[in-house]
C-alpha positions as CSV (number, residue, x, y, z in Angstrom):
1,M,104.5,76.7,124.0
2,N,106.5,79.4,122.2
3,Q,104.7,81.7,119.8
4,P,106.4,82.3,116.5
5,E,107.7,85.7,116.1
6,K,105.9,88.1,113.9
7,S,107.9,90.0,111.5
8,F,107.3,93.6,110.9
9,P,105.7,94.5,107.5
10,S,108.4,97.0,106.4
11,L,107.5,99.3,103.5
12,A,111.2,99.9,102.7
13,P,112.6,100.4,100.1
14,S,109.7,102.5,98.5
15,L,108.7,106.0,97.7
16,L,106.4,107.9,100.0
17,V,104.2,110.6,98.4
18,S,102.8,113.2,100.6
19,M,99.1,113.8,100.3
20,P,97.2,117.2,100.3
21,Q,96.2,116.8,104.1
22,L,99.8,116.7,105.3
23,D,100.2,120.2,106.4
24,D,103.8,120.2,107.5
25,P,105.5,122.7,105.2
26,N,108.7,120.3,105.2
27,F,106.9,117.6,103.3
28,Q,104.2,119.4,101.1
29,R,104.4,117.8,97.6
30,S,107.3,115.7,98.7
31,V,108.6,112.4,97.3
32,I,110.5,110.5,99.8
33,L,112.9,107.4,99.4
34,L,111.9,105.3,102.3
35,C,115.3,103.5,103.1
36,E,114.4,101.9,106.4
37,H,111.2,101.1,108.1
38,G,110.9,98.8,111.1
39,E,109.3,98.4,114.6
40,G,112.0,101.2,115.9
41,G,110.9,103.7,113.3
42,A,111.7,104.8,109.9
43,F,114.4,106.7,107.9
44,G,114.0,108.4,104.4
45,L,115.3,111.1,102.3
46,V,113.3,113.7,100.6
47,L,114.1,113.5,96.7
48,N,112.5,116.7,95.2
49,Q,113.8,119.6,97.3
50,R,116.7,121.1,95.4
51,T,118.7,124.0,96.4
52,T,120.4,126.6,94.3
53,T,123.6,126.2,96.4
54,P,126.6,124.2,95.1
55,A,127.6,121.6,97.6
56,S,131.2,123.0,97.5
57,E,130.1,126.4,99.0
58,V,128.4,124.7,102.1
59,V,130.6,121.5,102.8
60,R,133.5,122.3,105.0
61,L,136.4,119.4,105.0
62,T,139.9,119.4,106.5
63,P,141.9,120.3,104.5
64,P,139.7,122.4,102.4
65,V,138.3,121.3,99.0
66,S,140.7,122.3,96.4
67,S,138.3,123.2,93.6
68,G,134.5,123.0,93.2
69,S,132.6,120.6,91.2
70,N,129.0,121.0,89.9
71,L,127.6,118.8,92.6
72,E,124.2,120.4,93.9
73,L,122.9,120.3,97.5
74,W,119.6,119.0,98.0
75,I,117.5,119.0,101.3
76,G,117.1,115.5,102.4
77,G,114.8,116.4,105.4
78,P,114.4,118.5,108.5
79,V,116.2,116.2,110.8
80,E,119.7,116.9,111.5
81,P,120.3,119.3,108.7
82,E,124.0,119.3,109.4
83,R,124.4,115.7,108.5
84,G,125.2,114.8,104.8
85,W,124.3,111.7,102.7
86,I,125.4,110.6,99.3
87,L,122.9,109.1,97.1
88,M,124.3,107.2,94.1
89,G,122.9,105.1,91.2
90,A,126.0,103.0,91.2
91,E,128.1,101.4,94.0
92,P,131.0,103.7,94.7
93,G,133.2,100.5,95.0
94,D,136.2,101.7,96.9
95,V,134.3,103.3,99.9
96,E,131.7,102.0,102.5
97,S,128.1,102.2,101.1
98,V,124.8,100.6,101.8
99,R,122.7,99.2,99.0
100,V,119.2,100.6,99.4
101,C,117.7,98.7,96.5
102,D,118.8,97.6,93.0
103,G,120.5,100.7,91.5
104,I,120.5,102.9,94.6
105,F,123.3,103.2,97.2
106,L,123.8,105.4,100.1
107,S,127.1,106.5,101.7
108,T,128.4,108.9,104.3
109,S,132.1,108.5,103.3
110,P,134.2,111.7,103.7
111,R,136.6,110.2,101.2
112,L,133.8,110.0,98.6
113,L,132.5,113.3,99.5
114,R,135.9,115.0,98.8
115,R,136.1,113.2,95.4
116,L,132.7,114.2,94.5
117,L,133.3,117.9,95.4
118,E,136.8,118.2,93.8
119,S,135.9,116.5,90.4
120,P,132.7,116.0,88.2
121,P,130.3,113.7,90.0
122,P,129.0,110.6,88.1
123,P,125.6,110.6,86.7
124,R,122.9,109.7,89.3
125,T,124.6,111.2,92.3
126,R,123.2,113.5,94.9
127,L,124.3,115.2,98.0
128,L,121.7,115.6,100.6
129,T,121.5,117.4,103.8
130,G,119.5,116.1,106.6
131,Y,116.8,113.5,106.5
132,A,113.0,112.4,107.4
133,G,112.8,110.2,110.4
134,W,110.0,108.8,112.2
135,A,109.7,107.4,115.9
136,A,108.3,103.9,116.5
137,G,104.8,103.7,115.1
138,Q,104.8,107.5,113.8
139,L,105.0,106.6,110.0
140,D,102.4,103.8,110.4
141,A,100.0,106.3,112.0
142,E,100.6,108.9,109.4
143,L,99.8,106.3,106.6
144,A,96.5,105.1,108.5
145,A,95.7,109.0,108.4
146,S,96.0,108.9,104.6
147,S,99.0,111.4,104.9
148,W,101.1,109.4,102.6
149,L,100.9,107.0,99.6
150,H,103.6,104.5,99.0
151,A,104.9,103.4,95.6
152,D,107.6,101.2,94.1
153,V,110.9,102.7,93.6
154,D,111.5,103.7,90.2
155,L,115.0,104.9,89.3
156,D,113.9,107.2,86.6
157,I,111.8,109.1,89.1
158,V,114.6,109.0,91.7
159,F,117.4,110.3,89.5
160,D,116.0,111.6,86.1
161,T,112.7,113.3,86.9
162,R,112.9,117.1,87.5
163,P,112.1,118.0,91.3
164,D,109.1,120.1,90.4
165,D,107.5,117.2,88.3
166,M,108.5,114.4,90.7
167,W,105.4,114.4,92.9
168,E,102.9,114.4,90.2
169,A,105.1,111.8,88.1
170,V,105.0,109.2,90.8
171,I,101.1,109.7,91.3
172,R,100.6,109.4,87.5
173,R,102.6,106.2,87.6
174,M,100.3,104.7,90.2
175,G,97.5,105.3,87.9
176,A,95.9,108.3,89.6
177,D,95.3,111.9,88.3
178,P,96.8,114.3,90.8
179,S,94.0,116.9,90.2
180,F,91.5,114.6,91.7
181,L,93.4,114.3,95.1
182,Q,91.6,116.8,97.5
183,Q,91.3,116.9,101.1
184,G,87.8,116.1,102.3
185,G,86.2,117.4,105.2
186,T,87.4,114.5,107.6
187,G,90.9,115.0,106.5
188,A,90.9,112.0,104.2
189,V,91.9,112.2,100.6
190,H,89.1,111.5,98.0
């Protein structure tokens, strides 16, 4: 008799919020857009690590970009920092993209990147370098250890909240007071 296949309980798409006991400096007070989560692992983008570097100063395209726009560069995570991701609040239409959830699209299109670097980007557009990745079972173990909370995706948080305010804003929208989150002696948040 065949057993029915059990589906993996994916948390994606959602927001991950780092907890105080997560001592990895790459993720302290981080808010991550969890884009994929399955039996093989998970993929997300840190949303609140802005750099002071204009993207046009870092990105190298052939032929070179003709002029610089005001597109900022963000740190999407520590994995593959040479890899770029374009996060948008509207489907780019004429280039390949993936819908993460309603109102959030992800692309790696060089044509879109060039367009964003040479002219003013549309609202709710970010260029991120690197990503956050977890091997099979790794994120689930971190969740079980209370290293992360997960929350529903909120477009205002993702695109319109100042990076320095984002961590606290997500926790408050979950109905908690961030000042009450403290690490206990067992490593759990109380």
